[in-house]
N, C-alpha and C positions, 0 to 999 in steps of 0.2 A: 600509198603509201609517196614522201616524199622523194622525188630523184635529184638530186644533185652535179648537174655535169659540172661544173663549173665552166662552163662553153667559152665564155671570150679568154679566160687564163692559156686554156690546152690552146687555142688558134693561135693564141702569141705565141707561145712557149714551141708552137712546130714548127713557126713561121722564122721562130729565130735558131730553131734547128733544122732550117734548110725543111723541111719535112721527114727527117726520119725518121718521130712519134712516130708508129700506125694506131688506125684502132686495136691490134691485137698485141700492141705493148702498154696492156694497162689492168692498173691494179685496184681492183676492188673492192673495197669498206662499205660495212654497212653500219650503224650509227643510228639507233633506237636510244627513244627517253620522254618526258611529260614537256609535248614543246608547249601545249597548253591545260589551263586549268590551273590547281595549288600549284601544282609541282613542278610549273613551268620557271621560276625563282632560279631552277637547275637544270634544267634540261637546258633553258635557249642559251645559259652561256656555254652549256660542252657544246651545244651545235656549235655553235659561233663563233672558240676557239679552238676548234677542227677544223674547222672552215677557211679559219684564218690561215693557219699553217699550209693546210693544203696546198690553197692558193699562191703563201710563199714560193712551195715544191716547184710546184704546177708553172709558175710563173717562169723558173730559174731554172727552167725547163726538164722537168719531171726528177722522178726518184733512180739514181743509180742499183742496179742490183745482181748485184754478176755477171755482170760485163754489157747489160740491157739498161735503155732507161725508159719508162714509164711513166705515165701521166697517170695521178689518183684521179677516180673516178665514184666522190663521195657519195651512198645513198641513205636517205634522212627518212623516219620513219616515228611520228609520233603517237601513242602507246596510250596519252594520255594518261599515265597509271590504272591503265587498268591491264588484267592481263593476259586475259581472253586476245584483245587486242594485240598485245607482245609477241601472244605466242603465234596468231595470224602474221606478225609484219615478220619474225621470226623465218618463218615455213615460206615466204615469198621472198626473202632476202635469201635463201642456198638453195630452197628448187625454184624459184621462177631465173634468179641472175646467176647463181652459181656461186653467191658472197660465200668463203671460209673463213673469212679475218674480221672482226667484229668488235660492238663497245656499244657495251648493254649496259641500262643502269636504274636506278630504284629498283625496288624488293621483285618486280613484275618483271623483267627483264630474266635476274635470275632463275624467277620460275622459271617461265617459259624456256629458256638455257634446261631448267630441272624437266620439264618435260617433253623434250628430245629424247630420239630413240639413243642406248649406250653409242652403236658404232657413229653414228650422224655425228653425236658431240665430239668422238674420236679423231674424225676430220674436218676439223672446227680450232677456232684460238681467240679468245676475245679479253682486249683490254677494258678493263669495266670501272670506274667510278663509281665503286659500290662497297658496302663491305657483309658481304656474305661468305664466311668460311667453306660454306656447302660446295659451293663452286669453284674454291680457288686449292681447297685440298685436290690428294690424288685422285682420282685418274686424271679430275677436270683438268684444261690446257686457260685454265681461268687467271688472270693479274689484277690486283686489286690496286687503283690509283690514288687514292683518299689513304688520308691517315685515317688510325685507327681507332674509333669509337672509345673505346678503352682507353686511350690514351688521355683525349677529353676532358673526360669528370673527372681525374684527380686532379689537372693542371688549372680547371676551374675551382672547382670547390677547395686546393685546399692554398690558392691564393683567396677564394674568399672570407675561410677558416682564418687568413694570418691578417689580411686588411680589414677586419670586422671580429675581437673578440668573442662580440656580443652575439654573431651568428649562432642561435642554440637546435633551432626549429628549418626546414626546410620541405617544402611542398609543390610538384610541378602541374607545370598545363603541357600536354601530350598531344597529337592526333593520331587516330589510331595506324594498326600498321605492322606488317613485323617489322622494317626496323623501326620507327620511331620507340617501338616498345619494345627492340630491346636495346636502344638506346637509353630509353629509362632504366632496365636493369643494369646499366653500366652505372647511370647517377646514381641509381636508390647504393650501389655497393661502395659506391666513393664516399660519398655521403657517409654511410654508418663507418666508415671504416677510419672517417676522423672523429669521431665518435659524437655527432651530431645528430637528431632524431628528427629521421622517414615519415612526415605526416602522409604521406600519400602522394597519389595523384588524379588528377582531373583525367579523364581522356571525352577527346572531340571528334568531332566526323570531320576529314580532309577537306568536308568543303563548307567549311562552319561558314553559317551567313551571320550571324547575331551569337559574339561572342560574351555577350553582358551575365549571361547564366553563372557559365562556366567561370569565370573572372571570376564575377561574386560569390561563388558556390566555396574557390577556394580562401577569397581573403576573408569568409566566416571562419576558415580557423585558423584566423591572427598571425600567419606564422614570419618568421624573421628572413626568411630569404623566399622568397615567388622567383624558380626557374622554369626558362618555357625549354621543352626540348628540341626534336626536327621539325619544328612549326611552320617553316617554310614562309611565304610572304602573308602569313596570320600575324609575325611575329611582331609586327614597328604599332601593328595595332592594338593589338595584348597587353602590350606595354604602354602604349598613351591610355588605354583604358582603365589599364588597374591605377596608373596616378591620375587619372580623372576621379575615380572613388576613394581617391584621399589616400592610397598605401603609401607609405612612406618605407619599407625596407627593402633590402635590398636584393633587385635586379638581376635578372641575368639568361644567357641563352645558350646552352650546354652541346651546340650544334652548330657546324660550321656555317657562318652567315655574313653580312656585308652588316661591318655597324651602323656605317652610314646613315645607311636606309632607314637603322630607326631613331635614329639622328634624325635625319629628316623629316621622316613620319610626323613623330610625336615631339618634336621639336629640345631643344636643350636643355630646360627645367626637367622637363621630365625622365630627359636621358641619363641626364649626370649621372653620373656611378655605375652604369651600367654596363656589365662587363658581359661580355664574348668568346666564340673561340675564332678565328678570324681569318682572313686565307690569306693576308701579307700585312707589315710594320709599319709603322709610322718615326718618323717623318718618311715620305714617299720618295725614293729615291728615283732622278732622272730616266732608268731606264723604264719602271714601273709609270713616270709620266706619261712618256711616248707612247706603254704598251696600251696604257689607259687612251688617250686619244684617237690612238687608232682604233680600236675597239668601242668606242663612241662611236666613232664618223662614219663605222660600216654598223651598229644597231643603235642607234639616235640616244642613246643612254648609258650609261658607265652602271657594270657592277663587281667589286670586288669577288663577290663568289665566280666569276671567269676564270682567277687562279686559280684556282683546285681543280683545274681541269687543266692544264696549261701542259702540265707534262704527260699527259697523256697520251698523244698522239704522235707527241716526238718520241719517247721512247718506246712503240711500240713502231714508228718505221726506222726508226733506230737498230730495232733487232731484226726487221725483216731484213736489212741491208747485211747486220753480221749476220744471217745466214745464208744469202745469195742465192735465196728465193722465194717468188710473192704463194708458192701451193705448197710447200715441201713443210707441211705442220708440223711435225716432233724438231725440224732446225729453226722455226719460229720462233717455238716457245724456246728451245734453248737460245739464242738472239738474243729476245726479250731480258730474260734471266741473265745475259752477260752485259744486258746496254745500262747506263747510267745518265743521268740527267741532273746540270748544271740549271737548277732553279735561281734565272742574275735577278729573280723581282721578287723575289723571299729575301731578309733581313744574313748577312752575311755571304749569299753565293752559293748556297752548301752543294754540294755534289750529293742528291739521291737516289740510294743507289736501293737494294731488293735484300725484305726479310721477311721472317713469319713464317720459319722450319719447327718454333715451338709452337706455332699458334692454329698451324693446320696443317704442316707435315712437307712443304715444299716454301723455298724461298719468291714466296710470288703477292709478296704487300711491298710497297712503295715506303719507306721510311721516312715522312716527313715530317720534318719541326712542327710541332702546336706552337699556331702565333694568340697570344692572348692578348686584349684590345679592350677600352674601357672609357668611359667618355671622363675626362676630365676638363674642366674648367668651359663647358661646352665644347672640346677641341676633342678629335681620336686620338689614342695615344693608346701605345704599347707597352703592355705591362711586362711581360716575358715573352723569351722566343724559345723553350725546351723540346731537344731531339723527342724521339721513339723510346717510349721506358718498354713495351709491348714487345717480347721477341718475339 
């Protein structure tokens, strides 16, 4: 387990506060994701954006909660998208470090969470960028900070159908796994609701070394549209390969990702007309450009996916402040539920609140607008920004 103390920031903050913040005045948060391997395209931005905001809080003197000021100590665990490692990491967080406040990611995090005894889960809260109704519904103290996949599919396929009325058949490429396979089911339902023919899905292992066989297999079906599911860092390679093999149909990705990664890898010609669910709109505003510069300075390279994780730590800390306690879990749950986030990095600066009651019985799902981007004339362009439609 990698333990992030943010030591320099903490020392600076304590010196500015005249040494008022003592070791016992510490708020511990455990963050777990895939920092290496195929899932790093999402895990690294989650870690980076969380650290960035924690740094800001600590450098400003700490987080004021219930009349006391706390320095935030962030513990980071790389479960490598492996459920056994995720379970071991959670147990270290809970039993060795005494952490009650968590951010868990990928299916492996929720799977590990469900493996915890019910009485242990009752004393924890997690704010997580996943879509897993089974860890957000009662009695779970879980909040989802990503958009709902059922929102993505109707926006993407509906726009393609409007722009390309000649599209009649759709095939999909997707990695295996509970979350990607759930997303495939959403895609299939959206395609069929539009009266299009679903030709099927070709699954591959997440650590796919040679994509040629799977791409060749789906292209043999001669689809009008080839959609990429939650393919992660394999996506740009799949796009480029399909075009190199002569595919001229519509291509898209129904899972949120950075369109410029696809453009940079595949090139303008191959990426032209490619659709993807995005993390922000174009053209980029000054706030976004400033955030990108800060992120790039810290991490060495920019990915727009970081914006998908921007609001999680912010709403979590806001909820803790509203609760007035760092260890009263029922109060923190209610505090998070009552908190909102102004997402100044999205078009229109939307105020993001909670929904999801009709989906899983409690308002624990962030209502994030769906951004759909495409490549037009060699440039990333926003096609639509749609409010969430799933209650």
